[in-house]
C-alpha positions as CSV (number, residue, x, y, z in Angstrom):
1,M,-44.5,112.3,35.0
2,K,-45.1,112.8,38.7
3,M,-47.2,110.2,40.6
4,T,-49.9,112.8,41.4
5,D,-50.1,113.7,37.7
6,A,-50.4,110.1,36.7
7,I,-53.2,109.5,39.2
8,R,-55.1,112.6,38.1
9,E,-54.8,111.5,34.4
10,I,-56.1,108.0,35.1
11,C,-59.0,109.4,37.1
12,K,-59.8,112.0,34.5
13,N,-59.8,109.4,31.7
14,Q,-61.9,107.0,33.6
15,T,-64.5,109.6,34.6
16,E,-64.8,110.8,31.0
17,A,-65.2,107.3,29.8
18,G,-67.9,106.6,32.4
19,F,-65.7,104.1,34.3
20,P,-64.4,105.7,37.6
21,A,-61.1,104.4,38.9
22,D,-61.3,101.9,41.8
23,F,-59.0,101.6,44.7
24,A,-57.7,98.1,45.7
25,I,-55.2,96.5,48.0
26,G,-53.1,93.6,46.8
27,R,-50.2,91.3,47.9
28,V,-47.2,90.7,45.7
29,T,-47.0,86.9,45.0
30,S,-44.2,86.9,42.4
31,I,-41.5,89.3,41.3
32,E,-40.1,87.7,38.2
33,P,-42.5,88.4,36.5
34,Y,-44.5,90.6,38.9
35,E,-47.9,89.2,40.0
36,I,-50.2,90.8,42.6
37,R,-53.1,89.0,44.2
38,I,-56.2,91.1,44.9
39,N,-58.2,88.2,46.4
40,E,-58.5,84.4,46.1
41,K,-60.0,84.6,42.6
42,L,-58.0,87.5,41.1
43,T,-54.3,87.7,40.5
44,I,-53.0,90.5,38.2
45,T,-50.0,89.7,36.0
46,E,-47.3,92.1,35.1
47,K,-48.9,92.7,31.6
48,F,-51.7,94.6,33.3
49,L,-49.6,96.5,35.9
50,V,-48.2,100.0,35.7
51,F,-45.7,101.1,38.4
52,T,-45.0,104.5,39.9
53,E,-41.4,105.4,40.9
54,T,-42.7,105.5,44.5
55,A,-43.6,101.8,44.4
56,F,-40.0,101.0,43.7
57,G,-38.5,103.4,46.4
58,N,-34.8,104.1,45.7
59,G,-34.7,101.3,43.0
60,C,-35.3,98.5,45.6
61,G,-38.4,97.2,43.9
62,L,-41.2,95.3,45.6
63,N,-40.7,92.1,47.5
64,I,-42.9,89.0,47.8
65,D,-45.6,89.4,50.4
66,D,-45.5,93.2,50.2
67,E,-49.0,94.8,50.5
68,V,-49.5,97.4,47.8
69,A,-52.1,100.1,47.1
70,L,-53.5,100.0,43.5
71,L,-55.8,102.1,41.3
72,C,-57.8,100.0,38.8
73,A,-58.6,101.6,35.5
74,G,-60.3,100.5,32.3
75,G,-62.7,98.1,34.0
76,G,-59.8,96.0,35.2
77,Q,-57.6,96.3,32.1
78,R,-54.8,98.3,33.9
79,Y,-53.7,98.6,37.5
80,L,-51.5,101.4,38.7
81,V,-49.3,100.2,41.6
82,I,-49.1,103.3,43.8
83,D,-46.9,102.3,46.7
84,R,-46.3,99.7,49.4
85,I,-48.6,99.8,52.4
86,A,-46.7,100.7,55.6
87,E,-47.1,98.7,58.8
88,V,-48.1,100.9,61.7
89,E,-47.1,99.7,65.1
């Protein structure tokens, strides 16, 4: 499934269920297993994460301290990790 198709499907399902998808930015705090911190109070464990191929760019995976873009679905039950956030200089 293409990334755009996955995003459309999540948004469609959430809209139909009355729970629109939310956008979030997080920071990778662990890679074995993956954990992403959204804020001081919320760290998402791998059990609740779904990754796109783009997030793993050429099989390299994510690294600790990478900032990532996420879509939150199901009232916080699942998070789609879309991609790393690029640094602009």
